[in-house]
Residue frames as qw, qx, qy, qz and C-alpha x, y, z in Angstrom:
[[0.144, -0.212, -0.927, -0.274, 111.29, -15.40, 0.77],
 [0.056, -0.590, -0.700, 0.399, 108.76, -14.14, 3.30],
 [0.056, 0.528, -0.017, -0.847, 108.94, -10.65, 1.80],
 [0.150, 0.094, -0.715, -0.676, 108.15, -12.05, -1.66],
 [0.148, -0.409, -0.900, -0.040, 105.14, -13.96, -0.34],
 [0.039, -0.645, -0.483, 0.590, 103.76, -10.94, 1.51],
 [0.073, 0.407, -0.299, -0.860, 104.32, -8.77, -1.56],
 [0.168, -0.099, -0.839, -0.508, 102.49, -11.26, -3.77],
 [0.130, -0.530, -0.809, 0.217, 99.65, -11.51, -1.24],
 [0.000, -0.583, -0.205, 0.786, 99.37, -7.72, -1.07],
 [0.141, 0.235, -0.536, -0.798, 99.22, -7.48, -4.88],
 [0.168, -0.284, -0.912, -0.243, 96.55, -10.19, -4.98],
 [0.092, -0.611, -0.640, 0.457, 94.46, -8.42, -2.34],
 [0.039, 0.501, -0.080, -0.861, 94.84, -5.10, -4.15],
 [0.159, 0.054, -0.729, -0.664, 93.83, -6.64, -7.48],
 [0.168, -0.432, -0.885, -0.027, 90.80, -8.36, -5.93],
 [0.057, -0.610, -0.428, 0.664, 89.76, -5.14, -4.19],
 [0.106, 0.369, -0.330, -0.863, 90.05, -3.18, -7.44],
 [0.174, -0.141, -0.864, -0.451, 88.00, -5.85, -9.22],
 [0.119, -0.547, -0.781, 0.277, 85.29, -5.68, -6.54],
 [0.029, 0.574, 0.140, -0.806, 85.12, -1.88, -6.86],
 [0.130, 0.195, -0.600, -0.765, 84.88, -2.18, -10.64],
 [0.146, -0.325, -0.915, -0.188, 82.03, -4.70, -10.39],
 [0.063, -0.628, -0.586, 0.507, 80.09, -2.45, -8.00],
 [0.067, 0.508, -0.131, -0.849, 80.58, 0.60, -10.23],
 [0.151, 0.042, -0.764, -0.625, 79.62, -1.30, -13.37],
 [0.137, -0.434, -0.890, 0.021, 76.55, -2.81, -11.68],
 [0.021, -0.628, -0.422, 0.653, 75.44, 0.58, -10.40],
 [0.009, 0.214, -0.407, -0.888, 75.49, 1.98, -13.93],
 [0.080, -0.353, -0.853, -0.375, 72.26, 0.18, -14.85],
 [0.123, -0.747, -0.597, 0.264, 69.99, 2.02, -12.37],
 [0.144, -0.571, 0.074, 0.805, 71.76, 5.27, -13.27],
 [0.021, -0.006, 0.680, 0.733, 71.12, 4.66, -16.98],
 [0.090, -0.549, -0.823, -0.117, 67.50, 3.80, -16.25],
 [0.138, -0.767, -0.370, 0.506, 67.01, 7.06, -14.34],
 [0.174, -0.424, 0.314, 0.832, 68.91, 9.04, -16.97],
 [0.010, 0.138, 0.741, 0.657, 66.85, 7.91, -19.95],
 [0.004, -0.673, -0.709, 0.212, 63.66, 8.92, -18.17],
 [0.028, 0.878, 0.141, -0.456, 64.56, 12.54, -18.94],
 [0.011, 0.643, -0.535, -0.548, 67.21, 12.30, -21.71],
 [0.867, 0.398, -0.142, -0.264, 67.16, 10.54, -25.05],
 [0.958, -0.125, 0.145, 0.212, 69.44, 7.54, -25.63],
 [0.649, 0.544, -0.045, 0.530, 71.97, 9.40, -27.77],
 [0.094, -0.822, 0.222, -0.515, 72.43, 12.24, -25.26],
 [0.795, -0.545, 0.229, -0.138, 72.77, 9.76, -22.38],
 [0.937, 0.099, 0.097, 0.322, 75.37, 7.73, -24.28],
 [0.461, 0.670, -0.104, 0.572, 77.41, 10.73, -25.40],
 [0.322, -0.809, 0.241, -0.430, 77.41, 12.24, -21.91],
 [0.905, -0.375, 0.198, 0.022, 78.53, 8.93, -20.37],
 [0.842, 0.297, 0.042, 0.448, 81.36, 8.63, -22.89],
 [0.205, 0.787, -0.148, 0.563, 82.53, 12.23, -22.33],
 [0.572, -0.723, 0.253, -0.292, 82.53, 11.83, -18.55],
 [0.954, -0.179, 0.185, 0.154, 84.37, 8.50, -18.75],
 [0.713, 0.484, -0.014, 0.507, 86.98, 9.76, -21.22],
 [0.032, -0.838, 0.200, -0.506, 87.62, 12.89, -19.15],
 [0.733, -0.603, 0.271, -0.163, 88.06, 10.86, -15.97],
 [0.951, 0.050, 0.142, 0.272, 90.34, 8.34, -17.71],
 [0.518, 0.653, -0.093, 0.545, 92.54, 11.03, -19.25],
 [0.287, -0.823, 0.237, -0.430, 92.76, 12.77, -15.87],
 [0.873, -0.422, 0.243, -0.021, 93.75, 9.58, -14.06],
 [0.867, 0.265, 0.074, 0.415, 96.38, 8.76, -16.66],
 [0.254, 0.792, -0.140, 0.538, 97.75, 12.31, -16.53],
 [0.530, -0.745, 0.281, -0.290, 98.02, 12.10, -12.73],
 [0.940, -0.218, 0.237, 0.110, 99.66, 8.67, -12.81],
 [0.791, 0.325, 0.147, 0.497, 102.09, 9.37, -15.65],
 [0.306, -0.695, -0.057, 0.648, 102.67, 13.03, -14.68],
 [0.039, -0.251, 0.471, 0.845, 102.13, 14.11, -18.28],
 [0.650, 0.353, 0.080, -0.668, 99.28, 14.50, -20.73],
 [0.670, -0.074, 0.736, 0.060, 98.64, 11.03, -22.21],
 [0.699, 0.655, 0.281, -0.064, 97.93, 12.02, -25.82],
 [0.376, -0.497, 0.496, 0.605, 100.82, 11.93, -28.30],
 [0.517, 0.611, -0.238, -0.550, 101.01, 12.61, -32.02],
 [0.121, 0.403, -0.883, -0.209, 102.84, 9.33, -32.63],
 [0.459, 0.132, 0.820, -0.315, 99.77, 7.24, -31.77],
 [0.035, 0.168, 0.794, 0.584, 97.68, 5.73, -34.60],
 [0.281, 0.192, 0.354, -0.871, 94.70, 8.10, -34.15],
 [0.574, 0.115, -0.433, -0.685, 92.64, 6.77, -37.04],
 [0.536, -0.056, -0.842, -0.009, 92.72, 3.21, -35.69],
 [0.113, -0.159, -0.695, 0.692, 92.03, 4.44, -32.16],
 [0.393, 0.140, 0.046, -0.908, 89.06, 6.49, -33.38],
 [0.634, 0.029, -0.606, -0.479, 87.58, 3.51, -35.24],
 [0.436, -0.090, -0.848, 0.288, 88.12, 1.24, -32.24],
 [0.046, 0.152, 0.514, -0.843, 86.57, 3.81, -29.89],
 [0.490, 0.095, -0.169, -0.850, 83.58, 4.37, -32.15],
 [0.738, 0.007, -0.547, -0.396, 82.70, 0.76, -32.85],
 [0.538, 0.005, -0.782, 0.315, 84.18, -0.94, -29.82],
 [0.170, -0.203, -0.612, 0.745, 83.12, 1.40, -27.05],
 [0.284, 0.146, 0.071, -0.945, 80.59, 3.99, -28.18],
 [0.577, -0.027, -0.574, -0.580, 78.42, 1.56, -30.16],
 [0.490, -0.194, -0.832, 0.171, 78.38, -1.00, -27.36],
 [0.055, -0.202, -0.508, 0.836, 77.55, 1.74, -24.87],
 [0.420, 0.076, -0.175, -0.887, 74.70, 2.98, -27.06],
 [0.601, -0.102, -0.723, -0.324, 73.34, -0.55, -27.38],
 [0.354, -0.203, -0.778, 0.477, 73.58, -1.09, -23.61],
 [0.140, 0.169, 0.280, -0.935, 71.77, 2.21, -22.96],
 [0.530, 0.021, -0.415, -0.739, 69.07, 1.30, -25.49],
 [0.570, -0.141, -0.807, -0.055, 68.62, -2.16, -23.98],
 [0.204, -0.170, -0.671, 0.692, 68.41, -0.69, -20.48],
 [0.264, 0.430, 0.333, -0.797, 65.55, 1.55, -21.51],
 [0.266, 0.274, 0.815, 0.435, 63.40, -0.03, -24.25],
 [0.105, 0.830, 0.535, -0.121, 60.75, 2.67, -23.75],
 [0.256, -0.600, 0.133, 0.747, 63.32, 5.33, -24.62],
 [0.145, -0.016, 0.651, 0.745, 62.64, 4.92, -28.34],
 [0.044, 0.644, 0.755, 0.112, 58.88, 5.27, -27.99],
 [0.061, 0.595, 0.156, 0.786, 57.35, 8.70, -28.54],
 [0.165, -0.171, -0.601, 0.763, 57.00, 10.83, -25.42],
 [0.109, -0.711, -0.643, -0.263, 53.59, 12.13, -24.41]]
């Protein structure tokens, strides 16, 4: 019984710690985006963020699963549509909103 309680407590602490790290990383993305769009256009900033994130995610999954995470049996068309409209579009809108001057002509 005690072992189950300590295991549950450890999992709760681990989950809360991971959530806190995620919040800090997500919150720090706004100043990074602001600095990035001072020198890059919105599209380049968005594409580079997506490439870095996808590469890191695939690497983490490959390390955890001990194999490359992409398989032919996955529904690639649906995943592509979801990634384009669900992630890339929202990321582009967030980058644009973070830097409203990014669309104005540069001098």
